[in-house]
C-alpha positions in Angstrom: 19.2 -8.1 0.6 21.1 -4.9 1.3 24.5 -4.1 -0.1 24.2 -0.4 -1.0 22.0 2.4 0.3 21.9 5.7 -1.4 20.6 8.7 0.6 19.8 12.1 -0.9 21.4 15.1 0.9 20.0 18.6 0.3 21.3 20.7 3.2 17.9 20.8 4.8 16.4 19.1 7.8 14.7 16.5 5.7 18.0 15.4 4.2 19.6 15.2 7.7 16.6 13.0 8.8 17.1 10.8 5.8 20.9 10.5 6.5 20.2 9.5 10.2 17.7 6.9 9.1 19.9 5.5 6.3 22.8 5.2 8.7 20.6 3.2 11.1 19.5 0.9 8.4 23.1 0.5 7.2 24.2 -0.3 10.7 21.6 -3.0 11.1 22.0 -4.6 7.7 25.7 -4.1 7.0 25.0 -2.2 3.8 27.4 0.5 2.4 26.0 4.0 2.8 26.4 6.4 -0.1 25.6 10.1 0.6 24.6 11.9 -2.6 24.0 15.6 -3.3 22.7 16.5 -6.7 23.4 20.1 -7.6 21.7 21.8 -10.5 23.8 22.4 -13.6 23.2 22.3 -17.3 26.1 23.2 -19.6 25.5 26.2 -21.8 27.9 28.7 -23.5 28.5 32.1 -22.1 30.6 34.4 -24.2 33.3 36.2 -22.4 32.8 34.2 -19.1 36.1 32.7 -18.0 34.9 31.4 -14.7 34.3 27.6 -14.5 30.8 27.7 -13.2 30.5 23.9 -13.0 33.7 23.7 -11.0 32.4 26.3 -8.5 29.1 24.5 -8.2 30.8 21.2 -7.6 33.1 22.6 -5.0 30.1 24.1 -3.1 28.3 20.7 -3.4 31.2 18.8 -2.0 31.5 21.3 0.9 27.8 20.8 1.7 28.2 17.0 1.7 31.2 17.2 4.0 29.4 19.6 6.4 26.2 17.5 6.5 28.1 14.3 7.2 30.1 15.9 10.0 27.0 17.5 11.5 25.0 14.2 11.7 28.2 12.3 12.6 28.0 9.8 9.8 30.8 8.1 7.8 29.8 7.4 4.3 31.0 7.4 0.7 30.2 10.9 -0.6 29.2 11.7 -4.2 28.4 15.1 -5.6 26.9 15.1 -9.1 25.3 17.5 -11.5 21.9 17.0 -13.1 19.0 19.0 -14.4 16.8 17.8 -11.5 17.5 16.2 -8.1 15.2 13.2 -8.9 17.1 12.5 -12.2 20.4 12.6 -10.4 19.3 10.4 -7.6 17.9 7.8 -10.0 20.9 7.9 -12.2 23.5 7.3 -9.4 21.3 4.7 -7.8 21.1 2.9 -11.1 24.9 3.2 -11.6 25.6 1.7 -8.1 22.8 -0.8 -8.4 21.6 0.4 -5.0 19.1 -1.7 -3.0 17.5 1.2 -1.3 17.0 4.9 -1.9 16.4 7.2 1.1 15.1 10.7 0.8 13.8 13.3 3.4 10.1 14.1 3.8 8.9 17.4 2.3 9.2 20.4 4.6 6.0 21.6 6.2 5.3 25.3 6.8 3.8 26.8 10.0 0.3 26.0 8.9 1.1 22.4 8.0 1.2 22.9 4.3 3.7 20.9 2.4 6.6 22.9 0.9 8.8 21.7 -2.0 7.1 18.3 -2.1 7.6 17.9 -5.8 11.1 16.4 -5.5 9.9 13.6 -3.3 7.0 12.9 -5.7 9.4 12.9 -8.7 11.7 10.5 -6.9 8.9 8.1 -6.1 7.2 8.3 -9.5 10.3 7.2 -11.4 11.8 4.7 -8.9 13.0 1.3 -10.0 13.9 0.3 -6.4 12.3 0.7 -3.0 12.3 4.3 -1.8 12.2 5.3 1.9 10.7 8.7 2.8 12.2 9.6 6.2 10.6 11.6 8.9 12.2 12.8 12.2 15.4 11.4 13.6 13.6 9.6 16.4 12.4 6.9 14.1 16.0 6.0 13.2 16.7 5.1 16.9 13.7 2.9 17.2 14.6 0.4 14.5 16.3 -2.0 17.0 13.1 -3.6 18.1 10.7 -2.1 15.7 7.4 -3.0 14.1 7.1 -2.8 10.3 3.5 -2.1 9.1 2.4 -3.2 5.6 -0.9 -2.8 3.8 -2.2 -5.9 2.1 -5.1 -6.4 -0.3 -3.9 -9.5 -2.3 -2.9 -7.5 -5.3 0.5 -8.0 -7.0 1.6 -4.6 -5.7 0.7 -5.5 -2.1 2.4 -8.9 -2.5 5.6 -7.1 -3.5 5.3 -4.9 -0.4 4.6 -7.8 1.9 7.6 -9.7 0.6 9.9 -6.7 1.1 8.5 -6.0 4.5 9.1 -9.6 5.6 12.7 -9.6 4.3 13.5 -6.2 5.8 12.0 -7.2 9.2 14.2 -10.4 9.2 17.3 -8.4 8.3 16.8 -5.9 11.2 15.2 -8.2 13.7 11.8 -6.5 13.6 8.2 -7.9 13.5 5.6 -7.2 10.9 2.0 -6.0 11.4 -0.3 -6.5 8.4 -3.4 -4.4 7.8 -6.2 -5.2 5.4 -9.1 -2.8 5.0 -12.7 -3.8 4.1 -13.5 -0.7 2.1 -17.1 0.5 1.5 -18.4 0.4 -2.1 -16.9 3.0 -4.2 -18.7 5.2 -6.8 -22.2 4.7 -5.4 -24.4 7.2 -3.7 -25.6 6.0 -0.3 -29.0 7.4 -1.3 -29.3 5.1 -4.3 -29.7 1.4 -3.5 -29.6 -0.1 -7.1 -31.7 -2.8 -5.5 -28.8 -4.0 -3.4 -28.6 -3.9 0.4 -25.0 -2.6 0.7 -25.1 -2.9 4.5 -25.6 -6.7 4.1 -22.3 -6.9 2.3 -20.2 -5.5 5.2 -19.7 -8.9 6.9 -18.6 -10.4 3.6 -16.1 -7.7 3.0 -14.7 -8.0 6.5 -14.5 -11.7 6.1 -12.5 -11.3 2.9 -10.2 -8.9 4.7 -9.7 -11.3 7.5 -8.8 -14.1 5.0 -6.2 -11.8 3.4 -4.7 -11.0 6.8 -4.5 -14.8 7.6 -2.9 -15.4 4.3 -0.3 -12.7 4.7 0.5 -13.7 8.3 0.9 -17.4 7.3 3.3 -16.4 4.5 5.4 -14.3 6.8 5.6 -16.9 9.6 6.4 -16.5 13.3 6.2 -13.0 14.8 3.9 -11.5 12.3 0.5 -10.2 13.3 -2.4 -8.6 11.5 -5.8 -7.0 11.6 -8.8 -6.5 9.3 -10.5 -3.1 9.7 -13.6 -1.5 8.1 -12.8 1.7 6.4 -10.9 3.4 3.5 -7.5 1.8 3.1 -5.5 5.0 2.8 -7.0 6.5 5.9 -6.5 3.3 7.9 -2.9 3.1 6.8 -2.2 6.6 7.9 -3.7 5.7 11.3 -1.5 2.6 11.4 1.6 4.8 10.8 1.2 6.2 14.3 1.6 2.7 15.8 4.5 1.3 13.8 8.1 2.4 13.2 8.0 1.9 9.4 5.2 1.6 6.9 5.5 -0.3 3.6 3.3 0.4 0.6 3.2 -1.2 -2.8 3.0 0.8 -6.0 1.9 0.1 -9.6 4.7 -0.6 -12.1 4.6 0.8 -15.6 6.7 0.4 -18.7 9.3 -2.2 -19.6 11.5 -1.1 -16.7 8.7 -1.4 -14.1 9.2 2.0 -12.7 7.0 3.2 -9.8 3.6 4.7 -10.6 2.5 6.5 -7.5 -1.3 6.7 -7.2 -3.3 9.4 -5.4 -3.8 7.2 -2.3 -0.2 6.3 -2.0 0.8 9.9 -2.4 -1.5 11.0 0.4 -0.2 8.3 2.7 3.5 9.2 2.0 2.8 12.9 2.9 0.5 12.3 5.9 2.1 9.3 7.6 3.5 9.7 11.1 6.5 7.4 10.5 8.9 6.7 7.6 7.3 5.2 4.6 8.7 2.7 2.1 7.3 2.5 -1.4 8.1 -0.7 -3.2 7.8 -0.9 -7.0 6.2 -4.0 -8.5 8.3 -6.1 -10.7 12.0 -6.9 -11.0 14.5 -4.1 -11.5 16.4 -4.0 -14.8 19.5 -2.3 -15.8 18.9 1.2 -17.3 22.2 2.5 -18.7 22.5 6.0 -19.9 25.3 8.0 -21.5 26.0 10.5 -18.7 29.1 11.8 -17.0 30.6 9.8 -14.1 29.8 11.2 -10.7 32.7 12.8 -8.8 33.5 11.5 -5.3 34.0 13.9 -2.5 36.2 13.0 0.5 34.2 12.9 3.6 34.7 11.3 6.9 
């Protein structure tokens, strides 16, 4: 299941958290770890300028990679590559290496809790053709030995893909799976308007359906899996679940012939509010997506 893991390095704490988590997953699964730094560069002519700007940018990027790997104490294949945006570079190299997993750091939060520079993570998630892990603190990396993997399940194709991935990953690292299905209240109706329907009378039916979904998912996963049906809004319940598991797995809609990830508003909120690392699994099989681009340059790093 895991042969190659690509982790994005940006010189910030989020990138170091991602590197620590990627290393732990690599240790547990035997996958090769590739540390990738994407530096911004777009060729353009400058008259009279003899300095090789791209070479200087590459040298700086390779130095950053070497320093980050040494700081975290990780041995990995290091690649520095130029691209017009970090997300494009991460996707391109992951495609070239046919990576099984892409790991990125969570957006930095300021002193009042506001998300800073979250657009890169969103861009990576929106265009992904493979599962993406958004890492949190380094503590989560150390807890993967006997961990619990949470997954939201509502019977949709997206949640089925997430369930299958969660089960395979849990088997690979020796973890257990905890399934959550939410019985959501009716959407789009005012509680002051009955439309001739007693909405309260439908609650047991909704909970019963959620319980059936949990039983279905647990039966599919087999021994060691547990689950619960709860009444509430799914995104809020999954954020709550993230405080009680070591990894949270979400499904996402696929779009286009390549089945790239389409991140909805609920998934986006969960990714940025979760207390643990979050995996977003795109629906549909990955397909090769070749592009005419320069080969990435490898940097020596121990």
